N, C-alpha and C positions, 0 to 999 in steps of 0.2 A: 390644328390647335391643340396644345398639350393639356390634358386634365390636370388639375391640382392634386388630385388624388392619385399618387403615384402606385403603380403596380409593384408590389413588394415580393413577388414570388413567381418563379416561371417553372412549370412542371413539363418535362419532356416526355412523350409517349411514343414508344418505338415497338418493333416486333416484325417478324419475318413476313413476307408476302403471303397473304391469306390467313395471317393469325387473327384478324378481327379488330385492328386498331380503330377502323371507323365506327364500327359499333360502339366500342368503348367511348370513343369521343362524343357520340350522340348522347350518351347518358351524362357526361360531364355537361354537354351544352344544356340539357334540360336542367341541370343543377345551377345554371346561370354562369358557367365558367366559359370564357371566350377561347375558341380554339382556332389556332393558325395551322392550316395544313401545308407544311413544307413542300409536298410532292405536288399538291394543287397549284401552289405559288410557282414552283419550277416550270410545271406545264404552261402556265399563263405567260411566264417570261419567254419560254422558247417560241411562243406563238406570236408575241407582240412586240418584243424587243429587237429593233433592227439590227443593232450591234451584235446581239447574241446570235441571230438567225445567220447572219454572214459568217460568223466564226463557226457555227455548227456546221454550215455547208462545207467550210474550209477543212474542218477536222475530219468530215466524213468523205470528203473528195468528191462530192456530188450534190445536186440540188435536193434537198430533202422536202421542199416545198412545192412540188411539180403541180399540185392541185389547189395551191393556195394556202394550205395549212401543213403542218408538220405531219410526215408520214411516220407515225410512232412505231409501227412494226418494222419498217426499213431501219430506222434508228436503232431499235432494239437488237435487230439481226446484226448490225454492225458492231455495237459497242459491247454486247454481251459475249461476243465471239473474239474480242480483242481488248485485253485489260488495259493496255496502254492507251487506246482511244476512250475507254470507259473513264479512266482517270482524267484525261484532257477534258472530257464534257463536264465531268463533276467539279473540275478546278474552274471551269468557265461559269457555270451556273450557280453553284452553292454560294459563293461570296455575295452575289446579287440577292439571293434568297435570304440570307441572314441579314443583310442590311434592310430589306424590306420587313423582316420580323421585328427588328429593334424599333424601327419607326412605327409599326403597328402596335407595339407594347405601349409606346408613349400616348396613344390614343384611347387606351383602355382604362376603365376606372374600376375593375373588379378586383377583389383581394388578391387573386392570382389568375394566371393565364396558362394555357397550353401550347406547346408546339409538338405537332404531330409529325414524325418523320420515319420513314421506313429505314433509312440508314443513319440514324441519329449519331451513333458513335462513329461509324466509318467516315462520315462527311465532316466531323468536327462540331457539329450543331450542339453536341452535348456540353460544349464549353459556354453555350448561351443560356443554359437552364441551371436551375438550382438542384433538382433532383429529377430522377428518371423512372418511369413505370414501363416495365416491358410486358407485352402481351405475348402468352405462350399457348400455342395449340398443337396437337399431334400433326406430324408431317403429312399422314395421308388425309386427315380432314382438311388441312391447308390446300393441298394438291386438288382435292375435289372442289373446294370453293373457288380456286383461281381458274381452273379449267372450265367451270360452268360460267363464272363471271366474265372472264377475258377471252373466251373461246379459243384458248392455247391448247396446245398438245402437252402430253406429259413431259416430253423432253424439253420443250420451251420452259416449262415452269422450273424443272430441275436446273436448267441453265441460269435462270434468275435467282433461284436459292443459292446456287453455288457462289454467286457474286455477293451474298449477303453473309454477315456474321452469324454464326449459329447460335441457337438458344442458349447453350450452356455458357459461352462467352458473354452473351447479353445479360444473362442473369447475374453473373458475377460482378457486373459493373453497375447493376441496377439498385435502386433503393426499394422499389416495390414490384411485386410480380402479380400479374392478373392472368389467371388460368381461364382459357376461353374454349375449352372442348366443349362437345354437345352435352356432356354430363355436368358441365360447371355453370355455376351462377354467378354472373359477372356483376351484378348490381351491388350485392353486399360488399364485395371487394372494392368497388368503385367508392361506395359510400365511407368505407373505412379510411381510404386513401384521402377523400375530401376532408373527412373530420379530422384526420392527423395534420393536414396542411393548414387548415384553418386555426387549429389549436396552436401549431407552430407560430403562425403569423401573429396570433394574439399574444403569444408570450414574447415575441420579439419587439412588440409595440411599446 
């Protein structure tokens, strides 16, 4: 069922692996802003969509679901070492994610919503939002976060970073920057963005 009150603004939130996008989105969630996680949605699609599952196995050239669910480490080892296969997987999954996002937006009634995506620009997801906020953190801190969180080696984290746009390029394309090092306070930055967007929406209505 579509809400009569139409969402008028969509904010994209992105940042490199380990930058702290999820922490930033939690603050927006507390402020009452609905958050759509493109990465989480992609994970669910790869677990539940039969057509996607078959095509993923075809791209990988093997069964990635031997134990009944996607072997994410196996998939990562395949696609992060072969850019052609990475692009094939992205072209398979991203259009479905974007379609789910647009349908989800129709169900929301907040003044604005958020799409959180690690590769917002690389995937073309930035075309579906009005403005973008990039979360930035020092590389070493990002490394430590991911190694602890995902139990990956330093080399594995570097491989994932290599397949993402660097901070400098993201910043040039973004409307807002949120610095998230151990010395930075993210809440004031988020409050400022929230106020800015609400003011923008008010002036447009």
